[in-house]
N, C-alpha and C positions, 0 to 999 in steps of 0.2 A: 504492499500500499504505499502512497508516494507520503511526504512527510508534507505535515501542514504547515512546517515552518519553513522560512525562506532557507535557502542557503546561506553561507557565510559570504556578505559583501565586503570585501578585502579594502583597505586603503585606498589602495591603487587604482581600483574598480572603481571604488564611490567618488574618486578625484576626476576619472574618465569621463562620468555618468555627468560628473557636475559641470565639467569643462563642456561638453558637448550641448547642453541645456543653455550655457552662457554664451555661447558662440551662435547660437540658433536664435535666440530671442532676447540676451543681456539680462537674464535672470539669474540671480546668483542664489543658487540653494545654500539653507545656512550649515555650517558646520555640524551643529546637533542633528541633521535631518537623515543620516546615514538607515538607520533601523525603520523610518517611517518610507523610505524609497526602497529600502529593500521587499517589504511589507505591501509594497504598491506596485512594484515589478515581479514580484513572485510568481501571480497571476498571469504574466506574461510568459515567465519560464515554464510555467505547467501548460499553458495553451501551446506553446510551440514544441514541446518535448527535450527542453533544454535542462542539465544539469547542473548547470553553475553560471553565475554572473559573466565569468570570463567567455564563456561560449555564445551567451547574450552580445557581448561587445564584438566577439568575433563576427557575428550576425550582422550585427549595424553598419561593421565594414565591408560587408560582401556588396556585391552588387543586387543581392536581394533585400538589400537592407532599407532602402529609403520608405518604404510603406511602415516599416517599424519603427523608424528613427520619428514619424510623425506620431507615431502611438505612445512613444515615449513621452514627448513632448505633453501632449495631451494628458498623461497619466501626473506626469510632476509639476508643471506650471499651474497656479492654482487660480481658477477661474470663477470663484464666488461671484454670483451676481443676481439682484431682483429688484421689481419693480419699485422707483421711487426710493432706491436707497441714499442713504443721505439727506433726507427730504429737504431739509432747509436751502440745498444748493439749490434744488427746482425752484422754491419759494422765491429766491433771490432771483432766477432766470424770470420767473414769472412778470415780476417787474420790471425787469432791463427789457425784456421783451415788447412789452407794452409800449415803451418809448422809442423803442428803435425807428429809424424814418426810412426804412427800406427793407425788402424781403430778407429774412434771415437765412444763413446758412451755417449749419452746426453740425458738428463732428463729436462721434463719440467714438474716439482713437484707440481703444482697447474694449470692445464691446461685448465680448467674449459669446453669450447665448442671447444676446440683443435686446434684456429687460430696460437696461438705460437708454440705448437709442429708442425704444418704443416710449418708454416716459419721456424723453426728450420731444418727441414728434406729438404726444400728447399735450404737453405744456405749450407748444407751439400752435397748435390747433385751437386751445382755449384763451391764448393769453396774446399773441402775437398781433401786433398794432396793423401788419401788412401780409395779405396773402402772399402765396407764392413762395412761402418758404420751404426750406428742405435740409434734409436730415442724411449726412454720410455716416454709416457705421462701418468700422473696421476692425479686422484682428490678425492675427498671423496663420489661424487655425480655419483653413477651409471647411472643414466639417462643422466647426461649430457656426460658422458664417450660415451654413446650409440650414441648420436648425433654427437659428436665429432669423431667416429669411422666411422661413415657414410661420413664425408668427403665433405656435400654437404652444400653450404651459398649462401646468395644474391650474385648477380654479383656486386653488389655497392661495396662490400669490394675488387673488385680488383684495384680500385683507390690506394690502398698502394702499390701494386707489384711493384718491378723494373721493368724496360723495359724490355719485352721479357719474364720475367718469368712466366706470365699466360698461355702463348700458350706452352711453355715447360712443366709445370708441372701440367696443369689442360685441363680438356674439359668444354667447357662453352657455354651458349648462344644458343645451338643447340640444336632443337626437343623437348624432353622431360625436356631439360636442358635450356631452355628458360627464361632469368632471373636469372639464377643459374649459379656457378661454382663447380664443381666438381672434387676432388684431383685425378691425374691421379694415375692408379695401380703401377706405378715404385716407388711411394712415399709410398703409403698405405702399400707395401710390408716390409719397412723398419720402420714403426711407429707401435710401441704397445701399446694399452692401457688398464689401469690396476686400478682397485678401491683401493687407498691408503691412510688412514686419518696420514695424519703428523703429529699428536699428540698422535699418536699410535706408540708401537713399531713398527721397519720395519721389512718386511720381510728378511729373513735371505739370500736367494737365488737372492737377487736383485743385488750384485756383487758391482764392482766399477764402476766409472763414470768420464768422462774428464770433462765433464761441466753439471752444474745442475744451472736452473734457477728457483728462487725463487722470482718472481717477484709481487709486489702490494699485498702482502699477510703479512708479518712482521707488517707493518704499523697499520694492522688490530687485529693482536691478541693480546691477554691478555699478560701484561708483564711476567707472572710466565710461559708462553709456548713458549716465544720468543727464549731464551735461548735453552731452550729443542728441539724446531724443527731445529734450525740450528745444535746443536748437532746429532740428528741423520742423517742428510743430509752429514755432515760432514765427518760422519762414513763411507758413500759412495762414498766420492770423492777420487780421487787419487792426491797424492802430486803433485803439480806443475799445477792442474786442476783449474778450474774456477768455481766462484760462483758468479753469477749475480742476484743482487737484484733491485728493482723498483727506478727509479731516484730520486723519493721522500724519499726514505727510507735511512736507517742507520744502521748499526751494532756496538750496544755497548754492547758486552759481553766480558769480560775480559778473557785472557787465550785460547780464540779460534785460531785454528792455520791458521790464516788467515794474508795476508797483503794486502794493497789497490794496485791496477796495473791503476784503471781510477775510476771517480766517480762512484758507485755502479757497480764497477766488481772486485773481490777479488781474488788472487792467495792461491790456498791450500797450506801451507807449509808443 
């Protein structure tokens, strides 16, 4: 009977896995995550019939390892997301959009399974002064983006919605949607999902945005990538636009054209 416990993840193999994740995404897995990583990857070893992490690393280096490398990143890079997370950001954004004198372009720059992007779209639909707004939602993981683009979620997520917004912006809990909510077509027409890796050069055709959300990613990036990612994004943020990061995060990059408006909310100079 196969062991339920993972095989030993040596220090060298742990270092190799951390390096691969950082080079692909910029995310630096913490030194104390070796046991967690071994546990998460153990099911991949079992599924692939591999006896050790050394054999797993050999697979990643082989011509057949491309798809498995995507699985590795999906398992190890945290992607926690839910609707209207850190709700004060959305309250701030609602007031700001009501004063904006042109159609807004908003970017959820690490959207994971899409809840943040759809939350942005709902706020814009409710509060934007001008019609014609649009949302770009991006992530490095195309599989997550496919799920996000489907716009279907467990109905339990509805508990975070402002009063009345669920019925205005979603179809839910009827027929095939029992126990689920589905983003309405009117919002789906305004949100575009695109694979973008923030540690790589940005596509030149992206254009400029009025608001960029980069929440709960900076804290996990390796130091060498934090300033680089911010510079990539700020090149696409209009002067006077907003950069919003996570409540527990901070920006310590001298020379960036930003001034704080509120905790975790910055204006592009």
